[in-house]
N, C-alpha and C positions, 0 to 999 in steps of 0.2 A: 512398429507402431509410429505414427506421425504425432509429434507433440506440437501444441500451440500454447505458448507462454505469454501471458499478458500482465503488464504492470497495471496498477489501479489509478493512482492520483495523476491527473493530467493526461492519462492515456485513455482510460474508460470514462472516468469522471471529469467534469469540467474544471473542478477545483480540488485543492487539498481537502482531505476528509477529516483529519484528526481535530483541527481547530473547530470546525462546525460541530463535530460530535461532542466535544467537551463544552463548547459554548452553548449548544442547544440543551444539554443536560443542566447547565448552570441557570439558564433562563427559567427552567421548570423547577429548579431548587435554588432560588436566589439567596437563601441563607448561607449557601456554600460558596458564594462568589468571593468573599474576602479570603477564603482559604487558597484561592488560585494565585494570590499574590506570592505564595511560596515559590513560584516558578521564577521570580525575578533574579535571584542570584545566578541560576543556570542561564537565564536569558542574557544577562550581562556577560557571563563567561563565554557564551556562544558568540556574542557580538565581538568579543575581544580575541576570539580564536583559542580560548583556553579549554573548551570542551566541544564535543561533537554533537551531532543531531540526536544520537541515541540518548545521551545524557539529558539533553533538553526535553526530549520526548518523555523520558521517565519522570523528570521533575514536574512536567505539566500534569501527567496522569496521577502522580502520587499526591500532588498538592490539591488538585481540583476534584479528583475522584477517589482518592484513598479512603478506605473504610466503607465504601458503598457496597451494598449486598449484590450478589450475582443476580438475584431476582429483579431488583430495581434496574440494574444495568441492562438486563435482558429485555425488560419492557421498553426501555428507551432505545435499545438497539433495533428492536422490531419497527418502531416508528421511524427511526433515522434511516434505516435501509429502505423502507418503503418510499420515503421522501426522496432519497438519492436516486432511486430507480425511476421515480415518476418524472423528475425534471432536472436531474443533475448529471446525466450521462450524454456522451456524444452518440448521435444516431449512427454515424459511420462505424463507431466502435462496436455497437450492438450488432450491426450488420456483419461485421467481420467475424465476431464471435459465432454468429449463427451460420456463416459460411463454413467455418471450421467444424462446427458441430454436425452439419449436414454431411460433411466429408468423412465423418467418423473419427476425427482427430481427438486425441486425449487433451483436454483443456485444463490448464493450470493457471490459477491466479497467483502471481508472486509479487508481494508488496512489502515495502518497509513499514506500512501502517500496521497497527496492532491487531491482535487476535480478538479484541473486543467486538469487532464488527466485520473484519475481512472475510472470515469463513461464511458468515451469513450472506454477504454480498455474493460470494462465489456460488453458494447454493442457489440463490435467487436467479443468477444469470446462467445456470446450467453447467458450471465448471465441475470437473471430476474431483479436483482437490485444490487446496490452497496452501501457500507457503507465505508466512508473514512473521512479524516480530512478536514473540511471546511475551506475556506479562505475568507477574507473580501475584498469587492470591494468598491470603491468610485464612484458611478454611473457606468460608462462604463470602468473604469480604475482600475487596480488591486491595492489594498492597500498592501496585502501580509501578514498581521497579521492573526492569526488563528481565525476562527469564531466558532470553536468547540474545545473541548479538543483534544489533539493528540491521535489518535486511536491506542494506543499501550498498551500492558500489561493488567492491570486490567481494563482500559477504554475499551479495545476491549472485555474483558470478560463481562462487563456490557452491551455493545451493543448486545452481543450474548444472554444474559439473556432477554433483551427486545425483541429481534427478536423471541426467542422461545415462549415468552408469546403471541406474536402476531400471530405466525405461529406454533402452537404446532405440535409435531410429532417427529419421530426418526430423528436424525441428524448425519451427518459426518462432520468433519472439518479437514483442512490441513493447516499446518504452518511450518515455518522453523527455528524459533529461540527460545531461552529459554523463552523470554517474551511471546511467543505464547502459552506456556503451560497453562497459566492462563485461556485461553478460550478453548483450546483443551480438557482439562479434564472435561469440562461441557457437552460434547456430548457422545453419545453411541459409536461412532467410531472416536477417535481422532488420527491423524497421523502426526508425525514429519517428515518433508521432508528435506533431505540434511542437517541435523543439525550437528553442530560441536560436539566434544567429550563431552563438558560440557552439552550441550543441550540434547544429547542422554542419558546421565546418569540421568538427571532430568526427562526426558520423561519416561524412563523405571521405575523409582521410582513411577511415576504417573500412570503406567499401560498403557502407550500409545505405539502404534506401531511406529517403526522407519523404514523408507524406503529411498532408494537412487534413485532419478529421474535424467535422462539424456535426 
């Protein structure tokens, strides 16, 4: 089986997705906006190097969205995903996904973004499965803390190792950041998409292809 593994933010989508997801929900529920200030301690800690992106991500979701019902978040997710697909993706990314689909490859969307919306984007784009950062719930209401490690860097590489053990075969992978090189170098065809100068230098040292998608 041939595998095709795609990152989401900056690879398929033009921008980060978590901040617009949270911000869009708050615009529609403005009374919750002051609650988002609860992320500030984690934001300061992240800026000072005292905590990682996973801690910051959890703090944002917990402060801004904690306690929101599954039903309310699902309604917003449906709107958010439709908007992202309408005007927030690279045409070249969509074309690449379609090429792999026509070839009969097994498509996996693997992202550090949360499961609040990543599986919905995966289904809409025709992926067979998704791997992303899990979040905790309290019954039917969001807790916001992470239920899995943040799927970034070496954690994403470990997910890919497990995936290839389960689905052996030749694989291609696409990512956009320096942290993605950890898993891109594990496949036969690793591609850095729209990477910055630092990421491109690291990708070339690892023998990866660098492309620009629009």
